[in-house]
C-alpha positions, 0 to 999 in steps of 0.5 A: 754272930758268924753263921756256918757256911752252906757247904759245911751244913750240906756236908753234915746233912749228906755225910755218913751217919755216925757210927752210933746212929747206925747201930741204933737204926740197925738195932731198931730194925732187928727189934721191929723185925723180931716183933713182926716174927712173933706176931706172924708166928701167932697168926700162924698158930691161930689161923684157920685150916684154909689160911694156915698155908698163907700164914706160914708163908708170912711167918717164913717171910717175917723170920727171913727179915728178922734174920737179915736185920740181925745179921746187918746188926751183927756185921756192924757190931763186929766192924766196931768190935762191939763198941761205938767210936767216941765222937770227935 
């Protein structure tokens, strides 16, 4: 039985991720950021008066993270015309 060369294995491990993997990772990042934003919004709504300013700041930060994650996903989808190239 022939084994792949170490150089081939290493290049597969260190090479760029397939486009499909990148889209999935960016989608996950956006989805988690969106959930975090929702939870931060609820914390802001339910915060007692002394804590409202901090809760609002937390919500703004979560919303910014969600925006950045959505922009990264949008950029990747635009680069691939909304599709994932077929694997070689």
